[in-house]
MMTF fields as JSON, N, C-alpha, C and O atoms, coordinates in Angstrom:
{
  "mmtfVersion": "1.0.0",
  "mmtfProducer": "UNKNOWN",
  "numBonds": 455,
  "numAtoms": 456,
  "numGroups": 114,
  "numChains": 1,
  "numModels": 1,
  "chainsPerModel": [1],
  "groupsPerChain": [114],
  "chainIdList": ["A"],
  "bondAtomList": [4, 2, 8, 6, 12, 10, 16, 14, 20, 18, 24, 22, 28, 26, 32, 30, 36, 34, 40, 38, 44, 42, 48, 46, 52, 50, 56, 54, 60, 58, 64, 62, 68, 66, 72, 70, 76, 74, 80, 78, 84, 82, 88, 86, 92, 90, 96, 94, 100, 98, 104, 102, 108, 106, 112, 110, 116, 114, 120, 118, 124, 122, 128, 126, 132, 130, 136, 134, 140, 138, 144, 142, 148, 146, 152, 150, 156, 154, 160, 158, 164, 162, 168, 166, 172, 170, 176, 174, 180, 178, 184, 182, 188, 186, 192, 190, 196, 194, 200, 198, 204, 202, 208, 206, 212, 210, 216, 214, 220, 218, 224, 222, 228, 226, 232, 230, 236, 234, 240, 238, 244, 242, 248, 246, 252, 250, 256, 254, 260, 258, 264, 262, 268, 266, 272, 270, 276, 274, 280, 278, 284, 282, 288, 286, 292, 290, 296, 294, 300, 298, 304, 302, 308, 306, 312, 310, 316, 314, 320, 318, 324, 322, 328, 326, 332, 330, 336, 334, 340, 338, 344, 342, 348, 346, 352, 350, 356, 354, 360, 358, 364, 362, 368, 366, 372, 370, 376, 374, 380, 378, 384, 382, 388, 386, 392, 390, 396, 394, 400, 398, 404, 402, 408, 406, 412, 410, 416, 414, 420, 418, 424, 422, 428, 426, 432, 430, 436, 434, 440, 438, 444, 442, 448, 446, 452, 450],
  "bondOrderList": [1, 1, 1, 1, 1, 1, 1, 1, 1, 1, 1, 1, 1, 1, 1, 1, 1, 1, 1, 1, 1, 1, 1, 1, 1, 1, 1, 1, 1, 1, 1, 1, 1, 1, 1, 1, 1, 1, 1, 1, 1, 1, 1, 1, 1, 1, 1, 1, 1, 1, 1, 1, 1, 1, 1, 1, 1, 1, 1, 1, 1, 1, 1, 1, 1, 1, 1, 1, 1, 1, 1, 1, 1, 1, 1, 1, 1, 1, 1, 1, 1, 1, 1, 1, 1, 1, 1, 1, 1, 1, 1, 1, 1, 1, 1, 1, 1, 1, 1, 1, 1, 1, 1, 1, 1, 1, 1, 1, 1, 1, 1, 1, 1],
  "groupList": [{"groupName": "MET", "atomNameList": ["N", "CA", "C", "O"], "elementList": ["N", "C", "C", "O"], "formalChargeList": [0, 0, 0, 0], "bondAtomList": [1, 0, 2, 1, 3, 2], "bondOrderList": [1, 1, 2], "singleLetterCode": "M", "chemCompType": "L-PEPTIDE LINKING"}, {"groupName": "ALA", "atomNameList": ["N", "CA", "C", "O"], "elementList": ["N", "C", "C", "O"], "formalChargeList": [0, 0, 0, 0], "bondAtomList": [1, 0, 2, 1, 3, 2], "bondOrderList": [1, 1, 2], "singleLetterCode": "A", "chemCompType": "L-PEPTIDE LINKING"}, {"groupName": "ASP", "atomNameList": ["N", "CA", "C", "O"], "elementList": ["N", "C", "C", "O"], "formalChargeList": [0, 0, 0, 0], "bondAtomList": [1, 0, 2, 1, 3, 2], "bondOrderList": [1, 1, 2], "singleLetterCode": "D", "chemCompType": "L-PEPTIDE LINKING"}, {"groupName": "LEU", "atomNameList": ["N", "CA", "C", "O"], "elementList": ["N", "C", "C", "O"], "formalChargeList": [0, 0, 0, 0], "bondAtomList": [1, 0, 2, 1, 3, 2], "bondOrderList": [1, 1, 2], "singleLetterCode": "L", "chemCompType": "L-PEPTIDE LINKING"}, {"groupName": "PRO", "atomNameList": ["N", "CA", "C", "O"], "elementList": ["N", "C", "C", "O"], "formalChargeList": [0, 0, 0, 0], "bondAtomList": [1, 0, 2, 1, 3, 2], "bondOrderList": [1, 1, 2], "singleLetterCode": "P", "chemCompType": "L-PEPTIDE LINKING"}, {"groupName": "GLY", "atomNameList": ["N", "CA", "C", "O"], "elementList": ["N", "C", "C", "O"], "formalChargeList": [0, 0, 0, 0], "bondAtomList": [1, 0, 2, 1, 3, 2], "bondOrderList": [1, 1, 2], "singleLetterCode": "G", "chemCompType": "PEPTIDE LINKING"}, {"groupName": "SER", "atomNameList": ["N", "CA", "C", "O"], "elementList": ["N", "C", "C", "O"], "formalChargeList": [0, 0, 0, 0], "bondAtomList": [1, 0, 2, 1, 3, 2], "bondOrderList": [1, 1, 2], "singleLetterCode": "S", "chemCompType": "L-PEPTIDE LINKING"}, {"groupName": "GLU", "atomNameList": ["N", "CA", "C", "O"], "elementList": ["N", "C", "C", "O"], "formalChargeList": [0, 0, 0, 0], "bondAtomList": [1, 0, 2, 1, 3, 2], "bondOrderList": [1, 1, 2], "singleLetterCode": "E", "chemCompType": "L-PEPTIDE LINKING"}, {"groupName": "THR", "atomNameList": ["N", "CA", "C", "O"], "elementList": ["N", "C", "C", "O"], "formalChargeList": [0, 0, 0, 0], "bondAtomList": [1, 0, 2, 1, 3, 2], "bondOrderList": [1, 1, 2], "singleLetterCode": "T", "chemCompType": "L-PEPTIDE LINKING"}, {"groupName": "LYS", "atomNameList": ["N", "CA", "C", "O"], "elementList": ["N", "C", "C", "O"], "formalChargeList": [0, 0, 0, 0], "bondAtomList": [1, 0, 2, 1, 3, 2], "bondOrderList": [1, 1, 2], "singleLetterCode": "K", "chemCompType": "L-PEPTIDE LINKING"}, {"groupName": "ILE", "atomNameList": ["N", "CA", "C", "O"], "elementList": ["N", "C", "C", "O"], "formalChargeList": [0, 0, 0, 0], "bondAtomList": [1, 0, 2, 1, 3, 2], "bondOrderList": [1, 1, 2], "singleLetterCode": "I", "chemCompType": "L-PEPTIDE LINKING"}, {"groupName": "ARG", "atomNameList": ["N", "CA", "C", "O"], "elementList": ["N", "C", "C", "O"], "formalChargeList": [0, 0, 0, 0], "bondAtomList": [1, 0, 2, 1, 3, 2], "bondOrderList": [1, 1, 2], "singleLetterCode": "R", "chemCompType": "L-PEPTIDE LINKING"}, {"groupName": "PHE", "atomNameList": ["N", "CA", "C", "O"], "elementList": ["N", "C", "C", "O"], "formalChargeList": [0, 0, 0, 0], "bondAtomList": [1, 0, 2, 1, 3, 2], "bondOrderList": [1, 1, 2], "singleLetterCode": "F", "chemCompType": "L-PEPTIDE LINKING"}, {"groupName": "TRP", "atomNameList": ["N", "CA", "C", "O"], "elementList": ["N", "C", "C", "O"], "formalChargeList": [0, 0, 0, 0], "bondAtomList": [1, 0, 2, 1, 3, 2], "bondOrderList": [1, 1, 2], "singleLetterCode": "W", "chemCompType": "L-PEPTIDE LINKING"}, {"groupName": "CYS", "atomNameList": ["N", "CA", "C", "O"], "elementList": ["N", "C", "C", "O"], "formalChargeList": [0, 0, 0, 0], "bondAtomList": [1, 0, 2, 1, 3, 2], "bondOrderList": [1, 1, 2], "singleLetterCode": "C", "chemCompType": "L-PEPTIDE LINKING"}, {"groupName": "VAL", "atomNameList": ["N", "CA", "C", "O"], "elementList": ["N", "C", "C", "O"], "formalChargeList": [0, 0, 0, 0], "bondAtomList": [1, 0, 2, 1, 3, 2], "bondOrderList": [1, 1, 2], "singleLetterCode": "V", "chemCompType": "L-PEPTIDE LINKING"}, {"groupName": "TYR", "atomNameList": ["N", "CA", "C", "O"], "elementList": ["N", "C", "C", "O"], "formalChargeList": [0, 0, 0, 0], "bondAtomList": [1, 0, 2, 1, 3, 2], "bondOrderList": [1, 1, 2], "singleLetterCode": "Y", "chemCompType": "L-PEPTIDE LINKING"}, {"groupName": "GLN", "atomNameList": ["N", "CA", "C", "O"], "elementList": ["N", "C", "C", "O"], "formalChargeList": [0, 0, 0, 0], "bondAtomList": [1, 0, 2, 1, 3, 2], "bondOrderList": [1, 1, 2], "singleLetterCode": "Q", "chemCompType": "L-PEPTIDE LINKING"}, {"groupName": "HIS", "atomNameList": ["N", "CA", "C", "O"], "elementList": ["N", "C", "C", "O"], "formalChargeList": [0, 0, 0, 0], "bondAtomList": [1, 0, 2, 1, 3, 2], "bondOrderList": [1, 1, 2], "singleLetterCode": "H", "chemCompType": "L-PEPTIDE LINKING"}, {"groupName": "ASN", "atomNameList": ["N", "CA", "C", "O"], "elementList": ["N", "C", "C", "O"], "formalChargeList": [0, 0, 0, 0], "bondAtomList": [1, 0, 2, 1, 3, 2], "bondOrderList": [1, 1, 2], "singleLetterCode": "N", "chemCompType": "L-PEPTIDE LINKING"}],
  "groupTypeList": [0, 1, 2, 3, 4, 5, 6, 7, 4, 8, 9, 4, 8, 7, 4, 2, 10, 2, 1, 6, 5, 5, 8, 11, 2, 12, 7, 13, 14, 7, 8, 3, 4, 8, 2, 7, 15, 3, 9, 5, 3, 1, 15, 7, 3, 16, 3, 1, 2, 5, 2, 11, 3, 12, 10, 15, 1, 2, 7, 1, 2, 1, 1, 9, 15, 5, 7, 4, 11, 5, 10, 15, 16, 8, 1, 1, 7, 1, 11, 5, 10, 15, 17, 10, 2, 2, 4, 6, 3, 15, 8, 7, 15, 18, 11, 13, 9, 11, 7, 12, 19, 1, 8, 3, 11, 5, 14, 11, 9, 19, 5, 5, 5, 11],
  "groupIdList": [1, 2, 3, 4, 5, 6, 7, 8, 9, 10, 11, 12, 13, 14, 15, 16, 17, 18, 19, 20, 21, 22, 23, 24, 25, 26, 27, 28, 29, 30, 31, 32, 33, 34, 35, 36, 37, 38, 39, 40, 41, 42, 43, 44, 45, 46, 47, 48, 49, 50, 51, 52, 53, 54, 55, 56, 57, 58, 59, 60, 61, 62, 63, 64, 65, 66, 67, 68, 69, 70, 71, 72, 73, 74, 75, 76, 77, 78, 79, 80, 81, 82, 83, 84, 85, 86, 87, 88, 89, 90, 91, 92, 93, 94, 95, 96, 97, 98, 99, 100, 101, 102, 103, 104, 105, 106, 107, 108, 109, 110, 111, 112, 113, 114],
  "secStructList": [7, 7, 7, 7, 6, 6, 7, 7, 7, 7, 7, 7, 7, 7, 7, 7, 3, 3, 6, 6, 6, 3, 3, 7, 7, 4, 4, 4, 6, 6, 6, 1, 7, 6, 6, 6, 6, 1, 1, 1, 7, 7, 7, 7, 3, 3, 7, 6, 6, 1, 7, 3, 3, 7, 7, 7, 1, 1, 6, 6, 6, 2, 2, 2, 2, 7, 1, 7, 1, 1, 1, 7, 7, 7, 2, 2, 2, 2, 2, 2, 2, 6, 6, 7, 7, 7, 1, 1, 6, 6, 6, 2, 2, 2, 2, 2, 2, 2, 2, 6, 7, 7, 7, 7, 7, 7, 7, 7, 7, 7, 1, 1, 7, 7],
  "xCoordList": [-18.673, -18.555, -19.115, -19.01, -19.589, -20.295, -18.811, -17.778, -19.242, -18.417, -19.025, -18.3, -19.682, -20.408, -20.336, -19.866, -20.736, -19.763, -20.446, -21.592, -19.361, -19.97, -19.725, -20.178, -19.241, -19.98, -18.632, -17.625, -18.838, -17.992, -16.755, -16.786, -15.82, -14.812, -15.454, -16.414, -15.415, -15.495, -15.121, -13.993, -16.325, -16.019, -15.065, -14.889, -14.182, -12.41, -13.241, -14.175, -12.585, -12.676, -12.204, -11.66, -12.43, -12.591, -10.772, -10.506, -9.991, -8.75, -8.684, -9.292, -7.291, -7.529, -7.397, -7.152, -7.431, -7.517, -6.167, -6.357, -5.053, -4.127, -4.448, -4.998, -3.932, -4.795, -4.313, -5.309, -3.618, -4.12, -5.038, -5.33, -5.576, -6.936, -6.245, -6.738, -5.196, -4.854, -4.787, -4.481, -5.164, -4.664, -3.44, -2.553, -3.444, -1.486, -1.206, -1.709, 0.202, 0.481, 1.697, 2.597, 1.399, 2.354, 3.811, 4.615, 4.007, 5.524, 7.106, 8.303, 6.314, 7.413, 7.359, 8.116, 6.255, 6.684, 7.826, 7.91, 9.06, 10.139, 10.981, 11.597, 11.1, 12.056, 11.02, 11.742, 10.081, 8.797, 8.581, 8.033, 8.917, 8.617, 7.339, 6.92, 7.041, 6.087, 5.157, 4.033, 5.25, 4.162, 3.102, 1.908, 4.485, 3.922, 3.35, 2.957, 3.365, 3.194, 1.771, 0.726, 1.966, -0.092, -0.62, -1.221, -0.252, -0.802, -2.299, -2.076, -3.74, -5.111, -5.647, -6.831, -4.138, -5.365, -5.047, -3.881, -6.4, -6.178, -5.394, -5.863, -4.649, -5.144, -5.168, -4.831, -5.91, -6.873, -6.462, -6.537, -5.876, -5.539, -6.071, -6.13, -6.858, -7.82, -6.091, -5.282, -6.247, -5.479, -6.252, -7.404, -4.955, -5.5, -7.123, -8.234, -6.543, -6.837, -8.647, -9.229, -8.984, -10.226, -10.589, -11.366, -9.323, -8.703, -7.778, -7.222, -8.263, -7.835, -7.369, -7.521, -6.818, -5.598, -6.09, -6.752, -5.591, -5.775, -4.026, -3.302, -3.323, -2.172, -2.426, -2.863, -1.827, -2.356, -0.952, -0.162, -0.593, 0.25, 0.696, 1.624, -0.21, -0.273, -1.463, -1.912, -1.539, -2.413, -3.85, -4.887, -3.456, -4.295, -4.683, -4.145, -5.149, -5.228, -5.929, -7.154, -4.935, -6.258, -7.532, -8.288, -7.153, -8.537, -10.158, -11.271, -9.17, -10.464, -10.729, -11.746, -10.017, -10.603, -11.897, -12.688, -12.072, -13.701, -13.386, -14.168, -12.74, -12.337, -11.803, -11.742, -11.448, -10.926, -9.498, -9.123, -8.745, -7.206, -6.422, -5.338, -7.037, -6.425, -6.272, -5.366, -7.108, -6.477, -6.413, -6.771, -5.71, -5.326, -3.505, -2.932, -3.26, -1.848, -0.515, -0.036, -0.218, 0.828, 1.712, 1.914, 2.022, 3.533, 4.775, 5.356, 4.644, 5.815, 5.455, 6.324, 4.148, 4.201, 4.633, 5.19, 4.2, 4.621, 5.649, 6.081, 6.22, 7.718, 8.791, 9.948, 8.146, 8.431, 8.179, 9.033, 6.518, 6.217, 7.237, 7.963, 7.788, 8.437, 9.483, 10.008, 10.511, 11.783, 11.577, 12.242, 10.359, 10.367, 10.829, 10.684, 11.287, 12.064, 11.225, 11.603, 9.882, 9.584, 8.165, 7.815, 7.701, 6.02, 5.502, 4.659, 5.691, 4.652, 3.89, 2.675, 5.603, 5.661, 4.81, 3.658, 5.125, 3.856, 2.937, 2.479, 2.071, 1.034, 0.292, -0.503, 1.231, 1.408, 0.68, -0.542, 1.355, 1.973, 0.303, -0.291, -0.219, -1.285, -2.203, -3.186, -2.444, -3.349, -3.797, -4.869, -2.732, -2.79, -2.98, -3.704, -1.857, -2.576, -4.422, -4.885, -5.039, -6.513, -7.022, -7.458, -6.801, -7.46, -7.73, -8.818, -5.979, -6.574, -6.098, -5.409, -6.485, -7.064, -6.219, -6.39, -5.143, -3.404, -3.274, -4.002, -1.813, -1.175, 0.035, -0.034, 1.495, 1.952, 3.384, 3.173, 4.684, 5.197, 7.065, 8.134, 6.897, 8.459, 8.636, 7.738, 9.732, 9.993, 11.784, 12.507, 12.222, 13.268, 13.988, 13.579, 14.975, 15.897, 16.139, 16.376, 16.056, 16.97, 17.033, 16.235, 18.902, 18.729, 18.536, 18.599, 18.278, 17.446, 16.593, 15.779, 16.728, 15.685, 14.234, 13.47, 14.406, 12.849, 13.487, 12.826],
  "yCoordList": [-1.905, -2.788, -4.255, -4.849, -4.819, -5.716, -7.011, -6.959, -7.769, -9.191, -9.86, -10.777, -9.759, -11.474, -12.031, -11.39, -13.336, -14.299, -13.342, -13.047, -13.116, -13.039, -11.193, -10.562, -10.231, -8.362, -8.097, -8.804, -6.815, -6.642, -5.515, -5.171, -5.218, -4.294, -3.247, -2.906, -2.682, -1.564, -0.384, -0.224, 0.569, 1.514, 2.535, 2.881, 3.312, 4.012, 5.333, 5.811, 5.689, 7.483, 7.48, 6.697, 9.453, 10.439, 10.906, 10.595, 11.373, 11.37, 12.674, 13.58, 11.579, 12.19, 13.803, 13.996, 14.908, 16.181, 16.611, 16.573, 16.943, 17.608, 19.24, 20.116, 19.289, 20.965, 21.916, 22.618, 22.152, 23.32, 23.105, 24.1, 21.613, 22.802, 22.01, 22.131, 21.296, 20.038, 19.09, 18.823, 17.825, 16.856, 16.785, 17.639, 14.952, 14.76, 14.409, 13.569, 15.476, 14.489, 13.175, 13.238, 12.196, 11.213, 11.309, 10.654, 12.853, 12.08, 12.17, 11.942, 12.593, 13.064, 11.029, 10.649, 10.204, 9.589, 8.643, 8.002, 8.577, 8.119, 8.424, 7.514, 9.648, 10.578, 10.15, 10.182, 9.924, 9.646, 8.342, 7.429, 8.129, 6.972, 6.518, 6.963, 5.195, 4.756, 4.782, 4.422, 5.048, 5.341, 6.884, 7.143, 7.629, 9.113, 9.456, 10.578, 8.515, 8.575, 7.998, 8.643, 6.732, 6.061, 6.742, 6.206, 7.581, 7.741, 8.794, 9.885, 8.521, 8.794, 7.876, 7.671, 7.368, 6.264, 5.407, 5.177, 4.082, 2.409, 1.613, 1.976, 0.946, 1.122, -0.506, -1.119, -0.748, -2.05, -2.362, -1.827, -3.718, -5.091, -5.957, -6.579, -6.552, -7.643, -8.777, -8.481, -9.948, -10.721, -11.659, -11.639, -12.459, -13.179, -14.301, -14.44, -14.818, -15.785, -14.993, -15.596, -14.26, -13.794, -12.758, -11.86, -13.652, -12.226, -11.476, -11.573, -10.157, -9.299, -8.74, -9.369, -7.509, -6.617, -5.324, -4.646, -5.316, -3.715, -2.886, -3.707, -1.97, -1.862, 0.167, 1.108, 0.001, 0.93, 1.592, 0.698, 2.684, 3.215, 2.417, 1.829, 2.764, 2.869, 1.315, 0.38, 1.552, 0.895, 1.309, 0.647, 3.464, 3.722, 4.156, 5.231, 3.807, 3.733, 2.289, 2.166, 1.088, 0.455, -0.497, -1.457, 0.472, 0.481, 1.241, 0.898, 2.521, 2.984, 2.081, 2.388, 0.842, 0.601, -0.092, -0.022, -0.833, -1.157, -2.985, -3.21, -3.744, -4.367, -5.555, -5.134, -6.955, -7.272, -7.101, -6.515, -7.242, -6.783, -8.081, -8.264, -8.908, -10.221, -9.752, -10.162, -9.095, -8.519, -6.932, -6.324, -6.206, -5.049, -5.705, -6.63, -4.672, -4.704, -3.248, -2.644, -2.983, -1.767, -1.607, -2.37, -0.246, -0.315, -1.795, -2.779, -0.979, -2.375, -3.46, -4.226, -4.008, -5.387, -5.844, -6.798, -4.931, -4.898, -5.294, -6.315, -3.897, -4.417, -5.317, -5.364, -6.22, -7.414, -8.739, -9.522, -8.703, -10.037, -9.404, -10.373, -8.418, -8.162, -8.501, -8.617, -8.892, -9.666, -10.758, -10.752, -11.923, -13.253, -13.641, -12.925, -14.781, -14.61, -15.983, -16.589, -16.774, -17.91, -17.359, -16.182, -17.989, -17.917, -18.093, -17.299, -19.88, -19.91, -19.821, -19.969, -19.261, -18.756, -17.711, -17.807, -16.987, -15.499, -15.393, -14.25, -16.554, -16.683, -17.722, -17.458, -18.717, -19.683, -18.217, -18.081, -17.515, -16.23, -15.178, -14.589, -14.991, -14.282, -14.829, -14.094, -16.232, -17.716, -17.314, -16.781, -17.665, -17.401, -16.234, -16.101, -14.916, -13.945, -12.96, -12.029, -14.062, -14.116, -14.76, -14.278, -16.026, -17.142, -16.733, -16.918, -15.642, -15.85, -14.021, -13.361, -13.744, -12.033, -11.442, -10.472, -11.875, -11.667, -9.899, -9.168, -9.818, -8.609, -9.175, -10.403, -8.603, -9.515, -8.709, -7.529, -9.382, -8.577, -8.735, -8.672, -8.82, -8.864, -9.961, -10.779, -10.0, -10.936, -11.121, -10.202, -12.521, -12.689, -14.059, -15.209, -13.404, -14.701, -15.262, -14.792, -16.712, -18.067, -18.191, -18.119, -19.0, -19.573, -19.887, -21.115, -19.251, -19.699, -18.605, -18.585, -17.118, -16.436, -16.258, -15.337, -17.949, -17.428, -17.015, -16.618],
  "zCoordList": [0.202, -1.025, -1.051, 0.022, -1.902, -1.983, -2.224, -2.891, -1.563, -1.337, -2.576, -2.962, -3.019, -3.696, -4.718, -5.658, -4.928, -6.033, -7.385, -7.723, -7.807, -9.664, -9.151, -10.106, -8.132, -8.703, -9.162, -9.11, -9.669, -10.42, -9.423, -8.241, -10.47, -9.181, -8.463, -9.154, -7.605, -6.915, -7.793, -8.259, -8.019, -8.762, -8.648, -7.48, -9.742, -8.599, -8.478, -9.122, -7.489, -6.629, -7.287, -8.067, -6.912, -7.234, -6.73, -5.569, -7.275, -7.92, -5.801, -5.23, -5.584, -3.817, -3.913, -5.104, -3.336, -2.931, -1.785, -0.57, -2.286, -1.049, -0.615, -1.283, 0.654, 1.505, -0.005, -0.184, -0.777, -1.708, -3.025, -3.689, -3.481, -3.608, -4.97, -6.092, -4.729, -6.442, -6.111, -4.948, -7.405, -7.457, -6.905, -6.921, -6.066, -6.591, -7.6, -8.345, -7.746, -8.497, -8.098, -7.26, -8.879, -8.648, -8.514, -7.851, -9.771, -10.259, -9.161, -9.34, -8.108, -7.064, -6.162, -5.269, -6.819, -5.511, -5.216, -4.169, -6.615, -6.347, -5.283, -4.729, -4.899, -4.101, -2.459, -1.462, -2.274, -1.316, -0.513, -1.131, 0.728, 0.385, 1.641, 2.71, 0.586, 0.563, 1.648, 1.299, 2.672, 3.905, 3.453, 3.307, 3.364, 3.111, 1.583, 1.265, 0.853, -0.983, -0.314, -0.237, 0.116, 0.179, 2.012, 2.943, 1.894, 3.422, 3.267, 2.742, 3.684, 3.765, 1.9, 1.636, 0.612, 0.203, 0.364, 0.684, 0.142, -0.308, -1.974, -3.053, -1.95, -3.706, -3.042, -2.029, -4.574, -4.419, -5.776, -6.882, -5.137, -6.679, -6.673, -5.612, -8.054, -7.792, -8.624, -9.503, -7.798, -8.214, -9.682, -10.116, -10.153, -11.229, -10.667, -11.178, -9.558, -9.101, -8.399, -7.496, -8.731, -8.374, -7.008, -6.683, -6.418, -4.313, -5.482, -6.576, -3.64, -4.093, -2.513, -1.465, -2.655, -1.335, -1.588, -2.374, -0.775, -0.33, -0.183, -0.746, 0.188, 0.351, 0.739, 0.077, 2.227, 2.941, 3.738, 4.04, 4.048, 4.096, 6.078, 6.635, 6.296, 8.154, 8.646, 7.983, 9.498, 10.979, 10.91, 10.923, 10.781, 11.382, 9.583, 9.32, 8.853, 7.223, 7.24, 7.242, 7.253, 7.219, 8.001, 7.855, 8.827, 10.136, 9.158, 8.759, 9.207, 7.373, 6.315, 5.693, 5.818, 4.895, 4.848, 3.908, 6.035, 6.293, 5.516, 4.593, 5.713, 4.901, 6.155, 7.31, 5.888, 7.188, 7.397, 6.382, 7.965, 7.964, 7.885, 8.439, 7.188, 7.028, 4.999, 4.273, 4.682, 2.921, 2.731, 1.722, 4.288, 3.999, 4.347, 4.923, 3.668, 3.321, 3.779, 2.819, 4.716, 5.914, 4.204, 3.259, 4.511, 2.925, 3.856, 3.398, 5.77, 5.972, 5.813, 5.397, 6.037, 5.373, 3.777, 3.233, 3.503, 1.737, 1.383, 0.849, 1.916, 1.466, 2.023, 1.605, 3.282, 3.725, 2.644, 2.228, 2.303, 1.458, 0.693, 0.469, 0.135, -1.585, -1.488, -2.595, -0.178, 0.262, -0.873, -1.909, -0.514, -0.239, -2.17, -3.161, -2.06, -4.05, -4.273, -5.276, -3.364, -3.702, -4.299, -4.205, -4.682, -5.41, -4.889, -4.472, -4.34, -3.464, -2.771, -2.639, -1.776, -0.196, -0.265, 0.158, -0.619, -0.753, -1.252, -1.248, -2.012, -2.058, 0.175, 1.078, -0.149, 1.642, 2.518, 2.573, 2.961, 3.785, 2.905, 3.808, 1.823, 1.793, 2.003, 2.098, 2.182, 2.411, 3.655, 3.941, 4.472, 6.077, 6.829, 7.815, 5.961, 6.635, 6.679, 7.339, 5.333, 4.68, 6.015, 7.061, 5.578, 6.566, 7.73, 8.274, 8.651, 10.654, 10.45, 11.227, 9.663, 9.785, 10.221, 10.958, 9.878, 10.746, 10.018, 9.347, 10.672, 10.435, 10.104, 10.146, 9.683, 9.283, 10.596, 10.875, 11.276, 11.993, 11.537, 12.146, 11.017, 10.292, 9.318, 9.123, 8.722, 7.696, 8.017, 8.403, 7.746, 8.383, 6.797, 6.639, 6.014, 5.261, 6.313, 7.427, 5.809, 5.534, 5.194, 4.259, 5.148, 3.856, 2.319, 2.256, 0.71, -0.09, -0.226, -1.15, 1.08, 0.239, 1.308, 1.599, 1.728, 2.9, 4.062, 5.021]
}
């Protein structure tokens, strides 16, 4: 993937093929844990500020993405981030994660949803 200024978004990949030879049917996603739904896949999100991030099932899939760990979130990390009800705090966490190429180990609520 090119990280050049002004580069185009990456080309969509072919649908993931399951063991039975068919494409994955995402209608059943609501009944499975996020980790199982994402296993072997990476969802790339383009943010409004031109930044991007990836969401994957777990650490093994994070290693396969080939991007800095600071912009790759596991399903567990994403679950922690969505619990934060302050958008500015979410932005700050993402900035620190990216800057230090970090992983998130936990999310605790202290009064006020922080």
